[in-house]
C-alpha positions as CSV (number, residue, x, y, z in Angstrom):
1,X,25.2,-26.1,7.4
2,X,22.0,-25.2,9.3
3,X,18.8,-25.3,7.3
4,X,18.1,-21.7,6.2
5,X,14.4,-22.2,5.4
6,X,12.2,-19.7,7.1
7,X,15.3,-17.9,8.4
8,X,14.8,-14.6,10.3
9,X,17.1,-11.7,11.0
10,X,17.8,-12.7,14.6
11,X,18.7,-16.3,13.7
12,X,20.8,-15.1,10.7
13,X,22.9,-12.8,12.8
14,X,23.3,-15.3,15.5
15,X,24.6,-17.7,12.8
16,X,27.0,-15.0,11.6
17,X,28.3,-14.4,15.1
18,X,28.7,-18.1,15.9
19,X,30.2,-18.9,12.5
20,X,27.5,-21.5,11.6
21,X,27.0,-19.8,8.2
22,X,27.9,-16.5,6.5
23,X,26.0,-13.8,4.7
24,X,27.3,-15.2,1.5
25,X,25.8,-18.6,2.4
26,X,22.5,-17.0,3.1
27,X,22.5,-14.9,-0.1
28,X,23.5,-18.0,-2.1
29,X,20.7,-20.0,-0.5
30,X,18.1,-17.4,-1.7
31,X,19.7,-17.3,-5.2
32,X,19.3,-21.1,-5.3
33,X,15.7,-20.8,-4.3
34,X,15.1,-18.2,-7.0
35,X,16.7,-20.5,-9.5
36,X,14.5,-23.4,-8.5
37,X,11.1,-21.7,-8.0
38,X,11.0,-18.4,-9.9
39,X,10.4,-19.9,-13.4
40,X,7.0,-20.9,-12.0
41,X,6.3,-18.1,-9.4
42,X,7.7,-15.2,-11.5
43,X,8.1,-13.2,-8.3
44,X,11.5,-11.9,-9.1
45,X,12.2,-9.7,-12.2
46,X,15.9,-9.3,-11.8
47,X,18.7,-10.6,-9.5
48,X,21.4,-8.1,-8.5
49,X,24.6,-9.4,-10.1
50,X,26.6,-7.9,-7.2
51,X,24.5,-9.6,-4.5
52,X,27.3,-12.1,-3.6
53,X,29.9,-9.4,-3.6
54,X,27.7,-7.3,-1.2
55,X,27.3,-10.4,1.0
56,X,31.0,-11.0,1.1
57,X,31.6,-7.4,2.1
58,X,29.0,-7.8,4.9
59,X,31.0,-10.9,6.1
60,X,34.2,-8.9,6.2
61,X,32.4,-6.1,8.1
62,X,31.1,-8.6,10.6
63,X,34.6,-10.0,11.1
64,X,35.8,-6.4,11.8
65,X,33.2,-6.1,14.6
66,X,30.5,-4.2,12.8
67,X,27.0,-4.9,14.1
68,X,24.6,-2.9,11.9
69,X,20.9,-3.9,12.3
70,X,20.6,-5.4,8.9
71,X,24.2,-6.4,8.3
72,X,24.2,-9.3,5.8
73,X,20.4,-9.4,5.5
74,X,19.1,-9.9,1.9
75,X,16.4,-7.6,0.7
76,X,14.3,-7.7,-2.4
77,X,12.9,-4.4,-3.8
78,X,9.7,-3.9,-5.7
79,X,10.8,-2.9,-9.3
80,X,9.4,0.6,-9.1
81,X,12.2,1.5,-6.6
82,X,15.4,2.9,-8.0
83,X,18.8,1.3,-7.6
84,X,22.3,2.2,-8.7
85,X,24.5,-0.2,-10.5
86,X,23.4,-3.0,-12.9
87,X,19.8,-3.3,-11.8
88,X,17.0,-1.9,-14.0
89,X,14.0,0.0,-12.6
90,X,11.1,-0.9,-14.9
91,X,7.8,-0.7,-13.0
92,X,7.2,-4.0,-14.9
93,X,6.7,-2.0,-18.1
94,X,8.4,-3.1,-21.3
95,X,8.6,0.7,-22.2
96,X,11.0,1.0,-19.2
97,X,12.8,-2.4,-19.5
98,X,16.2,-0.7,-20.4
99,X,15.9,2.0,-17.6
100,X,19.0,2.0,-15.5
101,X,18.3,4.7,-12.9
102,X,22.0,5.1,-11.9
103,X,21.0,6.1,-8.4
104,X,19.6,4.6,-5.2
105,X,16.2,5.6,-3.9
106,X,16.6,7.2,-0.4
107,X,15.1,4.2,1.3
108,X,17.7,2.0,-0.6
109,X,20.5,4.2,0.6
110,X,19.3,3.8,4.1
111,X,19.0,0.0,3.8
112,X,22.6,-0.2,2.5
113,X,23.7,2.2,5.3
114,X,22.2,-0.4,7.8
115,X,24.1,-3.2,6.2
116,X,21.4,-4.8,3.9
117,X,22.4,-6.9,0.9
118,X,20.2,-5.9,-2.1
119,X,19.2,-9.2,-3.6
120,X,17.3,-8.0,-6.7
121,X,14.0,-6.6,-7.9
122,X,10.5,-8.0,-7.4
123,X,7.7,-8.3,-10.0
124,X,4.6,-6.2,-9.5
125,X,1.3,-5.4,-11.1
126,X,2.6,-3.3,-14.0
127,X,3.0,0.4,-13.2
128,X,1.9,-0.5,-9.7
129,X,-1.6,-1.3,-11.0
130,X,-2.1,2.1,-12.5
131,X,-1.9,1.3,-16.2
132,X,-5.4,-0.1,-16.9
133,X,-8.5,-1.5,-15.2
134,X,-8.7,-5.2,-16.2
135,X,-5.2,-6.4,-15.6
136,X,-4.7,-9.4,-13.3
137,X,-3.0,-8.8,-10.0
138,X,0.7,-9.6,-10.2
139,X,0.9,-9.3,-14.0
140,X,3.6,-7.2,-15.8
141,X,4.9,-7.1,-19.3
142,X,8.5,-7.5,-18.1
143,X,7.9,-10.1,-15.3
144,X,4.9,-12.1,-16.5
145,X,2.2,-13.4,-14.1
146,X,3.3,-13.8,-10.4
147,X,1.6,-16.8,-8.7
148,X,0.6,-17.2,-5.1
149,X,2.9,-19.8,-3.4
150,X,-0.2,-21.1,-1.5
151,X,-1.9,-22.2,-4.7
152,X,-1.7,-21.3,-8.4
153,X,-5.5,-20.6,-8.5
154,X,-5.4,-18.1,-5.6
155,X,-5.3,-14.4,-5.9
156,X,-1.7,-13.1,-5.4
157,X,-2.9,-9.6,-4.5
158,X,-1.6,-6.4,-6.0
159,X,0.4,-4.4,-6.7
160,X,3.4,-5.5,-4.5
161,X,2.7,-9.1,-5.6
162,X,6.3,-10.2,-6.3
163,X,7.5,-8.8,-3.0
164,X,4.8,-10.7,-1.1
165,X,5.1,-14.0,-3.0
166,X,8.9,-14.0,-2.7
167,X,8.8,-13.5,1.1
168,X,6.2,-16.2,1.4
169,X,8.1,-18.7,-0.7
170,X,11.4,-18.1,1.0
171,X,13.1,-16.4,-2.0
172,X,14.3,-13.6,0.3
173,X,14.3,-12.8,4.0
174,X,12.9,-9.3,3.5
175,X,11.2,-7.3,0.8
176,X,10.1,-3.8,0.2
177,X,6.7,-3.0,-1.4
178,X,5.0,0.3,-2.2
179,X,1.4,1.3,-1.6
180,X,-1.0,3.9,-2.9
181,X,-4.2,2.1,-1.9
182,X,-3.8,-1.5,-0.6
183,X,-0.7,-2.4,-2.5
184,X,1.2,-3.6,0.5
185,X,-1.7,-4.8,2.6
186,X,-3.6,-6.7,-0.1
187,X,-0.7,-8.9,-1.3
188,X,0.6,-9.4,2.3
189,X,-2.8,-10.8,3.4
190,X,-3.2,-13.0,0.3
191,X,0.4,-14.4,0.7
192,X,0.2,-15.0,4.4
193,X,3.0,-12.6,5.4
194,X,3.5,-9.5,7.6
195,X,3.2,-6.2,5.8
196,X,3.6,-2.7,7.3
197,X,2.1,0.1,5.4
198,X,3.4,3.1,7.3
199,X,2.1,6.6,7.7
200,X,2.6,8.6,4.6
201,X,5.9,10.5,5.1
202,X,7.5,8.1,7.5
203,X,9.6,6.7,4.7
204,X,10.9,8.9,1.9
205,X,9.3,8.4,-1.6
206,X,12.4,9.9,-3.4
207,X,13.5,7.5,-6.1
208,X,10.2,5.6,-6.3
209,X,8.2,5.8,-9.6
210,X,5.1,7.7,-8.4
211,X,1.4,7.5,-8.6
212,X,0.0,9.8,-5.9
213,X,2.0,12.4,-3.9
214,X,-0.8,12.4,-1.3
215,X,-1.0,8.6,-0.8
216,X,2.2,6.9,-1.9
217,X,4.5,5.2,0.6
218,X,6.9,2.3,0.7
219,X,6.9,-0.4,3.4
220,X,8.5,-3.6,4.6
221,X,7.2,-7.1,4.0
222,X,8.5,-10.1,6.0
223,X,7.6,-13.4,7.5
224,X,7.7,-12.0,11.1
225,X,6.8,-8.7,12.6
226,X,10.2,-8.4,14.2
227,X,11.9,-8.5,10.9
228,X,9.5,-6.0,9.3
229,X,10.0,-3.7,12.3
230,X,13.8,-3.8,11.9
231,X,13.4,-3.0,8.2
232,X,11.0,-0.1,9.0
233,X,13.5,1.4,11.4
234,X,16.2,1.3,8.8
235,X,14.1,2.9,6.1
236,X,12.3,5.7,7.9
237,X,13.6,9.2,8.5
238,X,13.6,12.8,7.3
239,X,14.6,13.6,3.7
240,X,14.9,17.1,2.4
241,X,13.7,16.0,-1.0
242,X,10.4,14.7,0.4
243,X,8.6,17.4,2.4
244,X,6.2,14.8,3.9
245,X,9.1,13.4,5.9
246,X,10.0,16.6,7.7
247,X,9.5,17.0,11.4
248,X,8.6,13.4,12.1
249,X,7.4,12.9,15.6
250,X,10.0,11.4,18.0
251,X,9.5,8.3,20.1
252,X,11.2,5.1,21.3
253,X,12.7,2.8,18.6
254,X,10.0,0.6,17.1
255,X,11.7,-2.6,18.2
256,X,11.1,-1.6,21.9
257,X,7.4,-2.1,21.2
258,X,7.9,-5.8,20.4
259,X,6.7,-6.7,23.9
260,X,3.3,-8.3,24.4
261,X,3.0,-6.9,27.9
262,X,2.8,-3.4,26.4
263,X,-0.5,-4.3,24.7
264,X,-2.3,-5.2,28.0
265,X,-5.2,-2.8,28.5
266,X,-5.0,-1.2,25.0
267,X,-8.4,-0.7,23.4
268,X,-9.0,-2.1,20.0
269,X,-12.1,-1.8,17.8
270,X,-13.6,-4.6,15.8
271,X,-16.5,-4.9,13.4
272,X,-19.3,-7.2,12.5
273,X,-17.9,-7.9,9.0
274,X,-19.7,-9.6,6.1
275,X,-17.8,-12.8,5.8
276,X,-18.4,-16.4,4.9
277,X,-19.1,-18.8,7.7
278,X,-15.6,-20.2,7.6
279,X,-14.1,-16.7,7.6
280,X,-16.3,-15.6,10.4
281,X,-15.1,-18.5,12.5
282,X,-11.5,-17.6,11.8
283,X,-12.1,-14.0,12.6
284,X,-13.8,-14.7,15.9
285,X,-10.9,-17.1,16.8
286,X,-8.4,-14.4,16.0
287,X,-10.2,-11.9,18.1
288,X,-10.4,-14.3,21.0
289,X,-6.6,-14.7,20.9
290,X,-6.2,-11.0,20.8
291,X,-8.4,-10.7,23.9
292,X,-6.5,-13.4,25.6
293,X,-3.4,-11.3,25.3
294,X,-4.9,-8.6,27.5
295,X,-6.3,-6.3,24.8
296,X,-9.7,-4.8,25.5
297,X,-12.0,-5.3,22.5
298,X,-14.8,-2.8,21.6
299,X,-17.3,-3.4,18.8
300,X,-17.6,-0.5,16.4
301,X,-19.1,0.5,13.1
302,X,-16.7,1.6,10.4
303,X,-17.2,4.9,8.7
304,X,-18.8,4.7,5.3
305,X,-16.6,4.7,2.2
306,X,-19.4,6.4,0.2
307,X,-17.8,9.9,0.4
308,X,-14.4,8.8,-0.9
309,X,-13.1,9.7,-4.4
310,X,-13.0,6.8,-6.8
311,X,-10.0,7.9,-8.9
312,X,-10.0,11.5,-9.9
313,X,-7.4,12.5,-7.2
314,X,-5.0,9.8,-8.3
315,X,-5.4,10.5,-12.0
316,X,-4.5,14.2,-11.4
317,X,-1.5,13.4,-9.2
318,X,-0.2,10.6,-11.5
319,X,-0.1,12.9,-14.5
320,X,2.0,15.4,-12.6
321,X,4.1,12.8,-10.7
322,X,5.1,10.7,-13.7
323,X,6.1,13.6,-15.9
324,X,8.1,15.1,-13.0
325,X,9.8,11.7,-12.6
326,X,10.5,11.3,-16.3
327,X,12.3,14.7,-16.2
328,X,14.9,13.3,-13.8
329,X,15.8,10.3,-16.1
330,X,17.5,9.6,-19.3
331,X,14.5,7.9,-20.7
332,X,13.3,8.9,-24.2
333,X,10.0,10.2,-22.8
334,X,9.0,13.6,-21.5
335,X,5.3,13.2,-21.0
336,X,2.6,10.6,-20.2
337,X,1.5,11.0,-23.8
338,X,5.0,9.9,-24.9
339,X,4.6,6.7,-22.9
340,X,1.1,6.1,-24.3
341,X,2.3,6.6,-27.8
342,X,5.1,4.0,-27.3
343,X,2.5,1.6,-25.9
344,X,0.3,2.2,-29.0
345,X,3.3,1.4,-31.3
346,X,3.9,-1.9,-29.3
347,X,0.3,-3.1,-28.4
348,X,1.6,-6.6,-27.7
349,X,3.3,-5.3,-24.6
350,X,0.1,-4.1,-23.0
351,X,-2.5,-6.8,-23.8
352,X,-4.9,-5.4,-21.2
353,X,-4.8,-1.8,-22.6
354,X,-4.0,1.5,-20.9
355,X,-7.3,2.9,-19.9
356,X,-6.0,4.4,-16.6
357,X,-3.2,6.2,-18.5
358,X,-5.8,7.6,-20.9
359,X,-7.9,8.9,-18.1
360,X,-5.0,10.6,-16.4
361,X,-3.7,12.1,-19.7
362,X,-6.9,14.0,-20.2
363,X,-6.0,16.2,-17.2
364,X,-3.7,19.2,-17.0
365,X,-1.3,17.8,-14.3
366,X,-1.3,21.3,-12.7
367,X,-3.7,20.4,-9.9
368,X,-5.7,23.6,-10.3
369,X,-9.0,21.9,-11.3
370,X,-11.8,22.1,-8.8
371,X,-12.4,18.4,-9.6
372,X,-9.0,17.7,-8.0
373,X,-8.9,20.3,-5.1
374,X,-12.5,19.6,-3.9
375,X,-12.1,15.8,-4.0
376,X,-8.7,15.9,-2.3
377,X,-10.0,18.0,0.6
378,X,-13.1,15.9,0.8
379,X,-11.0,12.7,1.0
380,X,-9.1,14.1,4.0
381,X,-12.4,15.1,5.6
382,X,-14.2,11.8,5.0
383,X,-11.3,9.4,5.6
384,X,-9.3,11.2,8.3
385,X,-11.0,14.0,10.1
386,X,-14.6,12.7,10.1
387,X,-13.7,9.1,9.4
388,X,-11.0,7.0,11.1
389,X,-9.7,9.8,13.4
390,X,-13.2,10.6,14.8
391,X,-14.0,6.9,15.3
392,X,-10.7,6.3,17.2
393,X,-11.1,9.4,19.3
394,X,-14.8,9.0,20.2
395,X,-14.3,5.4,21.2
396,X,-10.9,6.0,22.8
397,X,-9.3,3.4,20.7
398,X,-5.6,2.7,20.0
399,X,-6.4,0.7,16.8
400,X,-8.9,-1.2,14.7
401,X,-8.5,-5.0,14.1
402,X,-10.1,-5.9,10.8
403,X,-10.3,-9.2,8.9
404,X,-8.5,-9.5,5.6
405,X,-7.7,-6.2,3.9
406,X,-11.1,-4.6,4.9
407,X,-11.2,-0.8,4.6
408,X,-7.6,-0.3,3.3
409,X,-8.9,2.4,1.0
410,X,-10.0,4.6,3.8
411,X,-6.6,4.2,5.6
412,X,-4.8,5.0,2.4
413,X,-6.8,8.2,1.8
414,X,-6.1,9.3,5.4
415,X,-2.4,8.5,5.1
416,X,-2.7,6.2,8.1
417,X,-0.6,3.1,8.9
418,X,-1.7,-0.5,8.8
419,X,0.0,-3.8,9.9
420,X,-1.0,-7.2,8.7
421,X,-0.5,-10.5,10.6
422,X,-1.3,-13.9,9.1
423,X,-3.3,-16.3,11.1
424,X,-4.5,-19.6,9.4
425,X,-5.3,-21.1,6.1
426,X,-8.9,-21.4,4.8
427,X,-10.0,-24.7,3.4
428,X,-9.2,-23.4,-0.1
429,X,-5.6,-23.0,1.0
430,X,-5.8,-19.2,1.0
431,X,-4.3,-17.4,4.0
432,X,-6.5,-15.5,6.4
433,X,-5.3,-12.9,8.9
434,X,-5.9,-9.6,10.7
435,X,-5.1,-6.1,9.8
436,X,-4.5,-3.4,12.4
437,X,-5.1,0.2,11.5
438,X,-4.6,3.4,13.6
439,X,-4.2,7.1,13.2
440,X,-1.1,8.9,11.7
441,X,2.2,7.9,13.3
442,X,0.5,5.2,15.4
443,X,3.0,2.6,14.3
444,X,4.2,2.0,17.9
445,X,0.7,1.2,19.1
446,X,0.0,-1.0,16.1
447,X,3.3,-2.9,16.6
448,X,2.4,-3.5,20.3
449,X,-1.0,-4.9,19.5
450,X,0.1,-6.9,16.4
451,X,3.0,-8.4,18.3
452,X,0.7,-9.5,21.1
453,X,-1.5,-11.3,18.5
454,X,1.4,-12.7,16.6
455,X,2.8,-14.4,19.7
456,X,-0.3,-16.7,19.7
457,X,-0.1,-17.8,16.1
458,X,2.2,-19.7,13.8
459,X,2.5,-18.4,10.2
460,X,1.2,-21.1,7.8
461,X,4.0,-22.2,5.4
462,X,3.2,-22.5,1.7
463,X,3.4,-26.0,0.1
464,X,6.6,-25.4,-1.8
């Protein structure tokens, strides 16, 4: 059988068509990789016990002539995304380790509708990094400490740590992460993979354990931009239960933007970033490749982050969001205080404390406080209206190209999309890449530019 290492969707479906291998073969391959590597990496919290059955059903559908975009493609879900059946949804918290949601999140329903095989659940920074302030990236009480496949001593990024590490280490073909501020972009950069953090509202948040109604989004994580784009297409769409998704702007399918010729003449801003000498060299090399693809580069100064809220907005929205979520479950908790009390009775499960929970619990959860309303409106003004949108408009830019995960907080506050593309490894073995950011619903422009860059690079493969 063909080697399935670094398999992508196009190659997989060609194999299904030609009979070289089956979806069951591919799913079994990833389960074997998980069995071999996950004891060390701790990227996967749970395997779907029905994964092989789902793969066999995909093979039968393929033989019938079905050609769904993700038919027979294994997908790993961050463990704050609900699933029906025999998979828990824990957010990495021991307090939720027996939580069977009994339903699929809307994005999971769409993935299944497009033929995906749900492989299991990925580890994460517990509560999507909203439990406390001093917890290591990638640590959860349920899943343990996720490691970076490029080196045990390297930052794995957070909070979609397991999703990123699993993709990088070939434990899955695709993964889904979630982001409030940097939680897709940060681990994608640190694990040398492609991550798409879409515009808030492009993908329904229904069935995802929440942090912030104004900033939360899910997004695809993959080894290639094409794979991430196909997953994005499958997950996005309107959902009556999530008002942010209504009246989405129309446009051509995202996959039609995977054409480097479409990036010719597009204007992309770049910055003089404060980087090490090695990183500066890599950044300039990457920009040169981008320019060679026909993109016009324009040097700009990024808007200042000084006016952005440092937490109050998220604390207010988390208190409301988590209590509304608990009301939809059979969990023995009704309030954030109930969760905190359970944690206090089991302190060994939260060795890093619960400072963030404590701050959020001091608030009403009604969103009437001036400390919330004023900061929320100020964030929109600083990050979006007077920030990224003004810069992009005044400089007539289609996107910004930034090193690492620079400025992800501003894009998150604005609800704007970002795409990461890996480039090379630093001497330490840590991945280095570019992030492309644009205005709301600029995914098509970002894909055009990111694809033009990706065509000139080869993703570095981790040593495992």
